[in-house]
PAMI-286770 format. One record per atom (N, C-alpha, C, O): x, y, z; residue number from 1; atom name. Coordinates in steps of 0.001 Angstrom, whole numbers, padded with zeros to 6 digits, m for minus. Layout:
+---------+---------+---------+-----+----+
!       u !       v !       w !   k !  a !
+---------+---------+---------+-----+----+
!       X !       Y !       Z ! NUM ! CA !
...
+---------+---------+---------+-----+----+
END
This chain:
+---------+---------+---------+-----+----+
!       u !       v !       w !   k !  a !
+---------+---------+---------+-----+----+
!  014462 ! m036694 !  005698 !   1 !  N !
!  015664 ! m037491 !  005812 !   1 ! CA !
!  015312 ! m038834 !  006432 !   1 !  C !
!  014674 ! m038896 !  007483 !   1 !  O !
!  015728 ! m039895 !  005781 !   2 !  N !
!  015440 ! m041235 !  006267 !   2 ! CA !
!  016383 ! m041619 !  007400 !   2 !  C !
!  017563 ! m041269 !  007398 !   2 !  O !
!  015835 ! m042342 !  008359 !   3 !  N !
!  016654 ! m042830 !  009456 !   3 ! CA !
!  017485 ! m044019 !  008976 !   3 !  C !
!  017240 ! m044563 !  007899 !   3 !  O !
!  018447 ! m044407 !  009767 !   4 !  N !
!  019297 ! m045543 !  009429 !   4 ! CA !
!  018473 ! m046816 !  009320 !   4 !  C !
!  018714 ! m047642 !  008440 !   4 !  O !
!  017502 ! m046976 !  010210 !   5 !  N !
!  016633 ! m048160 !  010180 !   5 ! CA !
!  015826 ! m048205 !  008880 !   5 !  C !
!  015702 ! m049265 !  008267 !   5 !  O !
!  015283 ! m047079 !  008460 !   6 !  N !
!  014530 ! m047022 !  007211 !   6 ! CA !
!  015413 ! m047402 !  006025 !   6 !  C !
!  014993 ! m048145 !  005138 !   6 !  O !
!  016628 ! m046888 !  006021 !   7 !  N !
!  017536 ! m047173 !  004921 !   7 ! CA !
!  017913 ! m048654 !  004875 !   7 !  C !
!  017986 ! m049244 !  003797 !   7 !  O !
!  018149 ! m049249 !  006039 !   8 !  N !
!  018505 ! m050672 !  006083 !   8 ! CA !
!  017346 ! m051535 !  005605 !   8 !  C !
!  017549 ! m052477 !  004839 !   8 !  O !
!  016146 ! m051225 !  006046 !   9 !  N !
!  014983 ! m052007 !  005629 !   9 ! CA !
!  014719 ! m051809 !  004139 !   9 !  C !
!  014374 ! m052766 !  003446 !   9 !  O !
!  014875 ! m050594 !  003639 !  10 !  N !
!  014679 ! m050332 !  002218 !  10 ! CA !
!  015673 ! m051130 !  001379 !  10 !  C !
!  015300 ! m051696 !  000351 !  10 !  O !
!  016919 ! m051179 !  001804 !  11 !  N !
!  017937 ! m051950 !  001080 !  11 ! CA !
!  017629 ! m053441 !  001117 !  11 !  C !
!  017784 ! m054133 !  000111 !  11 !  O !
!  017195 ! m053937 !  002267 !  12 !  N !
!  016838 ! m055349 !  002403 !  12 ! CA !
!  015679 ! m055694 !  001468 !  12 !  C !
!  015728 ! m056703 !  000765 !  12 !  O !
!  014645 ! m054868 !  001457 !  13 !  N !
!  013490 ! m055114 !  000603 !  13 ! CA !
!  013876 ! m055011 ! m000861 !  13 !  C !
!  013432 ! m055825 ! m001672 !  13 !  O !
!  014697 ! m054023 ! m001219 !  14 !  N !
!  015139 ! m053862 ! m002604 !  14 ! CA !
!  015881 ! m055103 ! m003086 !  14 !  C !
!  015642 ! m055585 ! m004193 !  14 !  O !
!  016780 ! m055616 ! m002255 !  15 !  N !
!  017563 ! m056796 ! m002633 !  15 ! CA !
!  016667 ! m058018 ! m002795 !  15 !  C !
!  016786 ! m058748 ! m003779 !  15 !  O !
!  015785 ! m058242 ! m001853 !  16 !  N !
!  014941 ! m059436 ! m001906 !  16 ! CA !
!  013915 ! m059349 ! m003038 !  16 !  C !
!  013633 ! m060353 ! m003691 !  16 !  O !
!  013355 ! m058160 ! m003276 !  17 !  N !
!  012444 ! m058004 ! m004411 !  17 ! CA !
!  013184 ! m058210 ! m005725 !  17 !  C !
!  012634 ! m058771 ! m006672 !  17 !  O !
!  014427 ! m057758 ! m005780 !  18 !  N !
!  015247 ! m057989 ! m006970 !  18 ! CA !
!  015419 ! m059469 ! m007241 !  18 !  C !
!  015338 ! m059907 ! m008388 !  18 !  O !
!  015657 ! m060247 ! m006190 !  19 !  N !
!  015788 ! m061699 ! m006348 !  19 ! CA !
!  014472 ! m062320 ! m006816 !  19 !  C !
!  014472 ! m063214 ! m007663 !  19 !  O !
!  013358 ! m061849 ! m006270 !  20 !  N !
!  012047 ! m062374 ! m006669 !  20 ! CA !
!  011771 ! m062058 ! m008135 !  20 !  C !
!  011324 ! m062928 ! m008882 !  20 !  O !
!  012034 ! m060819 ! m008554 !  21 !  N !
!  011770 ! m060443 ! m009938 !  21 ! CA !
!  012780 ! m061053 ! m010897 !  21 !  C !
!  012482 ! m061193 ! m012084 !  21 !  O !
!  013949 ! m061415 ! m010429 !  22 !  N !
!  014927 ! m062098 ! m011274 !  22 ! CA !
!  014374 ! m063448 ! m011721 !  22 !  C !
!  014574 ! m063869 ! m012860 !  22 !  O !
!  013683 ! m064112 ! m010814 !  23 !  N !
!  013082 ! m065406 ! m011138 !  23 ! CA !
!  011760 ! m065220 ! m011883 !  23 !  C !
!  011519 ! m065879 ! m012894 !  23 !  O !
!  010901 ! m064320 ! m011383 !  24 !  N !
!  009561 ! m064143 ! m011950 !  24 ! CA !
!  009541 ! m063338 ! m013240 !  24 !  C !
!  008648 ! m063521 ! m014068 !  24 !  O !
!  010498 ! m062462 ! m013422 !  25 !  N !
!  010468 ! m061556 ! m014572 !  25 ! CA !
!  010254 ! m062260 ! m015897 !  25 !  C !
!  009224 ! m062061 ! m016541 !  25 !  O !
!  011209 ! m063082 ! m016318 !  26 !  N !
!  011030 ! m063756 ! m017618 !  26 ! CA !
!  009906 ! m064787 ! m017611 !  26 !  C !
!  009197 ! m064928 ! m018607 !  26 !  O !
!  009733 ! m065505 ! m016512 !  27 !  N !
!  008750 ! m066585 ! m016474 !  27 ! CA !
!  007313 ! m066068 ! m016414 !  27 !  C !
!  006454 ! m066533 ! m017164 !  27 !  O !
!  007053 ! m065118 ! m015533 !  28 !  N !
!  005681 ! m064659 ! m015309 !  28 ! CA !
!  005317 ! m063466 ! m016191 !  28 !  C !
!  004236 ! m063435 ! m016779 !  28 !  O !
!  006208 ! m062496 ! m016284 !  29 !  N !
!  005887 ! m061245 ! m016972 !  29 ! CA !
!  006442 ! m061178 ! m018395 !  29 !  C !
!  006041 ! m060303 ! m019163 !  29 !  O !
!  007342 ! m062067 ! m018761 !  30 !  N !
!  007890 ! m062096 ! m020104 !  30 ! CA !
!  008896 ! m061007 ! m020397 !  30 !  C !
!  009140 ! m060687 ! m021560 !  30 !  O !
!  009479 ! m060434 ! m019369 !  31 !  N !
!  010486 ! m059392 ! m019558 !  31 ! CA !
!  011409 ! m059368 ! m018341 !  31 !  C !
!  011188 ! m060079 ! m017361 !  31 !  O !
!  012437 ! m058545 ! m018423 !  32 !  N !
!  013363 ! m058407 ! m017309 !  32 ! CA !
!  012946 ! m057204 ! m016462 !  32 !  C !
!  012705 ! m056115 ! m016984 !  32 !  O !
!  012864 ! m057418 ! m015149 !  33 !  N !
!  012453 ! m056360 ! m014231 !  33 ! CA !
!  013558 ! m056160 ! m013211 !  33 !  C !
!  014035 ! m057119 ! m012605 !  33 !  O !
!  013963 ! m054908 ! m013022 !  34 !  N !
!  014993 ! m054552 ! m012064 !  34 ! CA !
!  014421 ! m053561 ! m011054 !  34 !  C !
!  013736 ! m052610 ! m011431 !  34 !  O !
!  014702 ! m053784 ! m009779 !  35 !  N !
!  014282 ! m052851 ! m008732 !  35 ! CA !
!  015395 ! m051822 ! m008586 !  35 !  C !
!  016491 ! m052151 ! m008132 !  35 !  O !
!  015118 ! m050576 ! m008970 !  36 !  N !
!  016156 ! m049552 ! m008945 !  36 ! CA !
!  016241 ! m048815 ! m007616 !  36 !  C !
!  017322 ! m048405 ! m007193 !  36 !  O !
!  015088 ! m048649 ! m006956 !  37 !  N !
!  015093 ! m047879 ! m005717 !  37 ! CA !
!  013902 ! m048293 ! m004877 !  37 !  C !
!  012838 ! m048602 ! m005414 !  37 !  O !
!  014071 ! m048301 ! m003575 !  38 !  N !
!  012978 ! m048590 ! m002650 !  38 ! CA !
!  013033 ! m047585 ! m001516 !  38 !  C !
!  014104 ! m047295 ! m000983 !  38 !  O !
!  011883 ! m047058 ! m001151 !  39 !  N !
!  011762 ! m046134 ! m000029 !  39 ! CA !
!  010714 ! m046677 !  000929 !  39 !  C !
!  009687 ! m047206 !  000505 !  39 !  O !
!  010980 ! m046544 !  002222 !  40 !  N !
!  010077 ! m047038 !  003254 !  40 ! CA !
!  009587 ! m045844 !  004063 !  40 !  C !
!  010361 ! m044936 !  004366 !  40 !  O !
!  008296 ! m045845 !  004416 !  41 !  N !
!  007742 ! m044758 !  005216 !  41 ! CA !
!  008305 ! m044817 !  006635 !  41 !  C !
!  008901 ! m045818 !  007035 !  41 !  O !
!  008110 ! m043736 !  007388 !  42 !  N !
!  008675 ! m043645 !  008736 !  42 ! CA !
!  008148 ! m044714 !  009674 !  42 !  C !
!  008881 ! m045201 !  010535 !  42 !  O !
!  006877 ! m045086 !  009516 !  43 !  N !
!  006315 ! m046113 !  010388 !  43 ! CA !
!  006550 ! m047529 !  009853 !  43 !  C !
!  006036 ! m048496 !  010415 !  43 !  O !
!  007320 ! m047652 !  008777 !  44 !  N !
!  007719 ! m048924 !  008166 !  44 ! CA !
!  006521 ! m049746 !  007678 !  44 !  C !
!  006602 ! m050973 !  007610 !  44 !  O !
!  005431 ! m049093 !  007344 !  45 !  N !
!  004238 ! m049820 !  006923 !  45 ! CA !
!  004080 ! m049897 !  005411 !  45 !  C !
!  003358 ! m050762 !  004914 !  45 !  O !
!  004735 ! m049014 !  004673 !  46 !  N !
!  004619 ! m048999 !  003213 !  46 ! CA !
!  006006 ! m048926 !  002606 !  46 !  C !
!  006836 ! m048110 !  003005 !  46 !  O !
!  006242 ! m049797 !  001629 !  47 !  N !
!  007496 ! m049769 !  000866 !  47 ! CA !
!  007151 ! m049434 ! m000579 !  47 !  C !
!  006370 ! m050138 ! m001220 !  47 !  O !
!  007737 ! m048361 ! m001084 !  48 !  N !
!  007506 ! m047945 ! m002467 !  48 ! CA !
!  008735 ! m048321 ! m003281 !  48 !  C !
!  009838 ! m047842 ! m003018 !  48 !  O !
!  008533 ! m049178 ! m004269 !  49 !  N !
!  009637 ! m049658 ! m005093 !  49 ! CA !
!  009470 ! m049148 ! m006515 !  49 !  C !
!  008368 ! m049133 ! m007064 !  49 !  O !
!  010583 ! m048734 ! m007099 !  50 !  N !
!  010609 ! m048238 ! m008466 !  50 ! CA !
!  011276 ! m049295 ! m009335 !  50 !  C !
!  012378 ! m049756 ! m009039 !  50 !  O !
!  010584 ! m049675 ! m010421 !  51 !  N !
!  011019 ! m050776 ! m011259 !  51 ! CA !
!  011409 ! m050276 ! m012640 !  51 !  C !
!  010732 ! m049431 ! m013226 !  51 !  O !
!  012526 ! m050819 ! m013157 !  52 !  N !
!  012894 ! m050620 ! m014556 !  52 ! CA !
!  012483 ! m051870 ! m015299 !  52 !  C !
!  012806 ! m052982 ! m014881 !  52 !  O !
!  011775 ! m051695 ! m016397 !  53 !  N !
!  011250 ! m052820 ! m017158 !  53 ! CA !
!  011925 ! m052829 ! m018521 !  53 !  C !
!  011849 ! m051854 ! m019268 !  53 !  O !
!  012595 ! m053953 ! m018845 !  54 !  N !
!  013337 ! m054092 ! m020093 !  54 ! CA !
!  012697 ! m055171 ! m020965 !  54 !  C !
!  012090 ! m056115 ! m020461 !  54 !  O !
!  012843 ! m055015 ! m022278 !  55 !  N !
!  012385 ! m055996 ! m023265 !  55 ! CA !
!  010880 ! m056259 ! m023181 !  55 !  C !
!  010426 ! m057379 ! m023412 !  55 !  O !
!  010134 ! m055246 ! m022858 !  56 !  N !
!  008678 ! m055389 ! m022815 !  56 ! CA !
!  008069 ! m054478 ! m023867 !  56 !  C !
!  008420 ! m053300 ! m023944 !  56 !  O !
!  007160 ! m055007 ! m024677 !  57 !  N !
!  006530 ! m054142 ! m025675 !  57 ! CA !
!  005641 ! m053066 ! m025040 !  57 !  C !
!  005510 ! m051966 ! m025576 !  57 !  O !
!  005034 ! m053393 ! m023893 !  58 !  N !
!  004162 ! m052440 ! m023211 !  58 ! CA !
!  004485 ! m052429 ! m021712 !  58 !  C !
!  003929 ! m053230 ! m020961 !  58 !  O !
!  005376 ! m051533 ! m021267 !  59 !  N !
!  005727 ! m051495 ! m019841 !  59 ! CA !
!  004543 ! m051202 ! m018924 !  59 !  C !
!  004527 ! m051653 ! m017779 !  59 !  O !
!  003549 ! m050450 ! m019412 !  60 !  N !
!  002374 ! m050157 ! m018583 !  60 ! CA !
!  001584 ! m051421 ! m018266 !  60 !  C !
!  001064 ! m051572 ! m017160 !  60 !  O !
!  001495 ! m052322 ! m019229 !  61 !  N !
!  000787 ! m053584 ! m018989 !  61 ! CA !
!  001555 ! m054441 ! m017986 !  61 !  C !
!  000952 ! m055137 ! m017170 !  61 !  O !
!  002879 ! m054391 ! m018048 !  62 !  N !
!  003702 ! m055174 ! m017115 !  62 ! CA !
!  003545 ! m054636 ! m015699 !  62 !  C !
!  003412 ! m055419 ! m014758 !  62 !  O !
!  003559 ! m053317 ! m015528 !  63 !  N !
!  003432 ! m052753 ! m014177 !  63 ! CA !
!  002036 ! m053041 ! m013627 !  63 !  C !
!  001882 ! m053228 ! m012420 !  63 !  O !
!  001020 ! m053079 ! m014483 !  64 !  N !
! m000320 ! m053453 ! m014019 !  64 ! CA !
! m000343 ! m054903 ! m013554 !  64 !  C !
! m000991 ! m055229 ! m012560 !  64 !  O !
!  000361 ! m055771 ! m014270 !  65 !  N !
!  000434 ! m057180 ! m013875 !  65 ! CA !
!  001200 ! m057334 ! m012567 !  65 !  C !
!  000833 ! m058150 ! m011722 !  65 !  O !
!  002263 ! m056552 ! m012400 !  66 !  N !
!  003036 ! m056591 ! m011143 !  66 ! CA !
!  002152 ! m056128 ! m009987 !  66 !  C !
!  002153 ! m056742 ! m008920 !  66 !  O !
!  001406 ! m055057 ! m010193 !  67 !  N !
!  000515 ! m054552 ! m009137 !  67 ! CA !
! m000593 ! m055552 ! m008818 !  67 !  C !
! m000994 ! m055682 ! m007662 !  67 !  O !
! m001090 ! m056260 ! m009833 !  68 !  N !
! m002125 ! m057262 ! m009599 !  68 ! CA !
! m001578 ! m058459 ! m008827 !  68 !  C !
! m002325 ! m059149 ! m008133 !  68 !  O !
! m000284 ! m058701 ! m008947 !  69 !  N !
!  000363 ! m059839 ! m008288 !  69 ! CA !
!  001044 ! m059427 ! m006981 !  69 !  C !
!  001873 ! m060173 ! m006460 !  69 !  O !
!  000707 ! m058256 ! m006447 !  70 !  N !
!  001360 ! m057732 ! m005251 !  70 ! CA !
!  001178 ! m058638 ! m004044 !  70 !  C !
!  002099 ! m058794 ! m003243 !  70 !  O !
!  000018 ! m059227 ! m003906 !  71 !  N !
! m000252 ! m060082 ! m002745 !  71 ! CA !
!  000708 ! m061272 ! m002708 !  71 !  C !
!  001266 ! m061591 ! m001658 !  71 !  O !
!  000896 ! m061920 ! m003845 !  72 !  N !
!  001818 ! m063053 ! m003920 !  72 ! CA !
!  003268 ! m062598 ! m003696 !  72 !  C !
!  004036 ! m063274 ! m003012 !  72 !  O !
!  003629 ! m061465 ! m004269 !  73 !  N !
!  004982 ! m060937 ! m004104 !  73 ! CA !
!  005259 ! m060607 ! m002640 !  73 !  C !
!  006348 ! m060883 ! m002138 !  73 !  O !
!  004294 ! m060025 ! m001963 !  74 !  N !
!  004450 ! m059698 ! m000542 !  74 ! CA !
!  004605 ! m060969 !  000296 !  74 !  C !
!  005403 ! m061007 !  001232 !  74 !  O !
!  003843 ! m062004 ! m000042 !  75 !  N !
!  003960 ! m063275 !  000666 !  75 ! CA !
!  005356 ! m063863 !  000489 !  75 !  C !
!  005975 ! m064311 !  001454 !  75 !  O !
!  005845 ! m063858 ! m000744 !  76 !  N !
!  007192 ! m064398 ! m001004 !  76 ! CA !
!  008272 ! m063562 ! m000328 !  76 !  C !
!  009264 ! m064104 !  000158 !  76 !  O !
!  008083 ! m062247 ! m000296 !  77 !  N !
!  009017 ! m061378 !  000417 !  77 ! CA !
!  009003 ! m061707 !  001900 !  77 !  C !
!  010056 ! m061760 !  002536 !  77 !  O !
!  007818 ! m061929 !  002451 !  78 !  N !
!  007699 ! m062289 !  003859 !  78 ! CA !
!  008407 ! m063586 !  004190 !  78 !  C !
!  008989 ! m063717 !  005267 !  78 !  O !
!  008367 ! m064548 !  003277 !  79 !  N !
!  009064 ! m065808 !  003496 !  79 ! CA !
!  010581 ! m065607 !  003543 !  79 !  C !
!  011284 ! m066315 !  004264 !  79 !  O !
!  011080 ! m064637 !  002769 !  80 !  N !
!  012521 ! m064400 !  002710 !  80 ! CA !
!  013035 ! m063571 !  003897 !  80 !  C !
!  014154 ! m063791 !  004362 !  80 !  O !
!  012232 ! m062628 !  004388 !  81 !  N !
!  012712 ! m061708 !  005427 !  81 ! CA !
!  012020 ! m061911 !  006760 !  81 !  C !
!  012023 ! m061009 !  007598 !  81 !  O !
!  011433 ! m063066 !  006971 !  82 !  N !
!  010659 ! m063291 !  008197 !  82 ! CA !
!  011498 ! m063202 !  009462 !  82 !  C !
!  010963 ! m062922 !  010534 !  82 !  O !
!  012791 ! m063433 !  009359 !  83 !  N !
!  013648 ! m063359 !  010544 !  83 ! CA !
!  014179 ! m061947 !  010797 !  83 !  C !
!  014665 ! m061664 !  011891 !  83 !  O !
!  014093 ! m061057 !  009802 !  84 !  N !
!  014600 ! m059699 !  009969 !  84 ! CA !
!  013506 ! m058689 !  010291 !  84 !  C !
!  013770 ! m057690 !  010961 !  84 !  O !
!  012286 ! m058929 !  009827 !  85 !  N !
!  011205 ! m057969 !  010010 !  85 ! CA !
!  010042 ! m058614 !  010752 !  85 !  C !
!  009702 ! m059772 !  010506 !  85 !  O !
!  009444 ! m057868 !  011646 !  86 !  N !
!  008283 ! m058368 !  012375 !  86 ! CA !
!  007024 ! m058242 !  011525 !  86 !  C !
!  006208 ! m059162 !  011473 !  86 !  O !
!  006871 ! m057096 !  010858 !  87 !  N !
!  005720 ! m056847 !  009998 !  87 ! CA !
!  006231 ! m056549 !  008593 !  87 !  C !
!  007113 ! m055710 !  008408 !  87 !  O !
!  005680 ! m057231 !  007621 !  88 !  N !
!  006063 ! m057009 !  006228 !  88 ! CA !
!  005261 ! m055813 !  005707 !  88 !  C !
!  004032 ! m055815 !  005787 !  88 !  O !
!  005940 ! m054792 !  005173 !  89 !  N !
!  005212 ! m053599 !  004726 !  89 ! CA !
!  004358 ! m053867 !  003483 !  89 !  C !
!  004618 ! m054797 !  002720 !  89 !  O !
!  003338 ! m053033 !  003301 !  90 !  N !
!  002547 ! m053066 !  002074 !  90 ! CA !
!  003463 ! m052625 !  000936 !  90 !  C !
!  004306 ! m051746 !  001119 !  90 !  O !
!  003299 ! m053229 ! m000228 !  91 !  N !
!  004167 ! m052927 ! m001363 !  91 ! CA !
!  003429 ! m052070 ! m002380 !  91 !  C !
!  002269 ! m052319 ! m002708 !  91 !  O !
!  004127 ! m051061 ! m002866 !  92 !  N !
!  003628 ! m050225 ! m003954 !  92 ! CA !
!  004700 ! m050194 ! m005028 !  92 !  C !
!  005884 ! m050040 ! m004728 !  92 !  O !
!  004284 ! m050343 ! m006284 !  93 !  N !
!  005229 ! m050401 ! m007391 !  93 ! CA !
!  004973 ! m049264 ! m008367 !  93 !  C !
!  003829 ! m048936 ! m008683 !  93 !  O !
!  006072 ! m048669 ! m008840 !  94 !  N !
!  006017 ! m047574 ! m009797 !  94 ! CA !
!  007065 ! m047816 ! m010868 !  94 !  C !
!  008075 ! m048475 ! m010620 !  94 !  O !
!  006822 ! m047276 ! m012068 !  95 !  N !
!  007819 ! m047367 ! m013135 !  95 ! CA !
!  008891 ! m046313 ! m012889 !  95 !  C !
!  008589 ! m045147 ! m012638 !  95 !  O !
!  010145 ! m046741 ! m012964 !  96 !  N !
!  011265 ! m045820 ! m012810 !  96 ! CA !
!  011654 ! m045324 ! m014201 !  96 !  C !
!  012173 ! m046084 ! m015018 !  96 !  O !
!  011404 ! m044063 ! m014456 !  97 !  N !
!  011708 ! m043505 ! m015769 !  97 ! CA !
!  012984 ! m042677 ! m015772 !  97 !  C !
!  013193 ! m041873 ! m016681 !  97 !  O !
!  013828 ! m042856 ! m014788 !  98 !  N !
!  015057 ! m042072 ! m014710 !  98 ! CA !
!  016017 ! m042414 ! m015853 !  98 !  C !
!  016743 ! m041537 ! m016321 !  98 !  O !
!  016034 ! m043669 ! m016310 !  99 !  N !
!  016907 ! m044033 ! m017427 !  99 ! CA !
!  016468 ! m043343 ! m018713 !  99 !  C !
!  017309 ! m042903 ! m019496 !  99 !  O !
!  015162 ! m043245 ! m018938 ! 100 !  N !
!  014653 ! m042528 ! m020102 ! 100 ! CA !
!  015009 ! m041052 ! m020026 ! 100 !  C !
!  015331 ! m040429 ! m021038 ! 100 !  O !
!  014948 ! m040500 ! m018826 ! 101 !  N !
!  015293 ! m039096 ! m018626 ! 101 ! CA !
!  016774 ! m038862 ! m018923 ! 101 !  C !
!  017133 ! m037876 ! m019566 ! 101 !  O !
!  017624 ! m039762 ! m018458 ! 102 !  N !
!  019068 ! m039640 ! m018696 ! 102 ! CA !
!  019369 ! m039742 ! m020190 ! 102 !  C !
!  020170 ! m038969 ! m020714 ! 102 !  O !
!  018737 ! m040686 ! m020873 ! 103 !  N !
!  018936 ! m040831 ! m022315 ! 103 ! CA !
!  018502 ! m039578 ! m023055 ! 103 !  C !
!  019159 ! m039163 ! m024009 ! 103 !  O !
!  017411 ! m038977 ! m022628 ! 104 !  N !
!  016923 ! m037756 ! m023268 ! 104 ! CA !
!  017912 ! m036609 ! m023063 ! 104 !  C !
!  018176 ! m035849 ! m023994 ! 104 !  O !
!  018455 ! m036480 ! m021870 ! 105 !  N !
!  019444 ! m035425 ! m021592 ! 105 ! CA !
!  020693 ! m035630 ! m022444 ! 105 !  C !
!  021212 ! m034676 ! m023023 ! 105 !  O !
!  021175 ! m036864 ! m022523 ! 106 !  N !
!  022364 ! m037143 ! m023333 ! 106 ! CA !
!  022111 ! m036851 ! m024815 ! 106 !  C !
!  022984 ! m036340 ! m025516 ! 106 !  O !
!  020918 ! m037182 ! m025273 ! 107 !  N !
!  020564 ! m036915 ! m026665 ! 107 ! CA !
!  020525 ! m035428 ! m026929 ! 107 !  C !
!  020974 ! m034977 ! m027983 ! 107 !  O !
!  019994 ! m034651 ! m025988 ! 108 !  N !
!  019949 ! m033198 ! m026144 ! 108 ! CA !
!  021346 ! m032589 ! m026107 ! 108 !  C !
!  021622 ! m031629 ! m026827 ! 108 !  O !
!  022233 ! m033140 ! m025272 ! 109 !  N !
!  023582 ! m032610 ! m025166 ! 109 ! CA !
!  024406 ! m032897 ! m026428 ! 109 !  C !
!  025303 ! m032128 ! m026773 ! 109 !  O !
!  024107 ! m033980 ! m027100 ! 110 !  N !
!  024833 ! m034325 ! m028317 ! 110 ! CA !
!  024451 ! m033435 ! m029497 ! 110 !  C !
!  025219 ! m033303 ! m030449 ! 110 !  O !
!  023285 ! m032832 ! m029439 ! 111 !  N !
!  022823 ! m031994 ! m030552 ! 111 ! CA !
!  023540 ! m030685 ! m030631 ! 111 !  C !
!  023256 ! m029879 ! m031516 ! 111 !  O !
+---------+---------+---------+-----+----+
END
């Protein structure tokens, strides 16, 4: 169970990463990227973010590019939240496949 502090920091990071990917998504990666969920470890040192990738021919290539650009993304996040957080957590990115799972369930239910 996450503490209130963990939840607040996760929401803050999710919102700010969403703003960063809103600008960088089409320009840098050539697709739309949405941050669906963020979880922070108990010691607040690692933030795991789950991304939905739209309009990309190869989502795996996009997530590799996002992971390669993590250092720059963390720096930009630090610039945005420098007054709220003392230490900016390490960022980890994963593909969120929950939408694909939901579509599959709906397709099975329609049959």
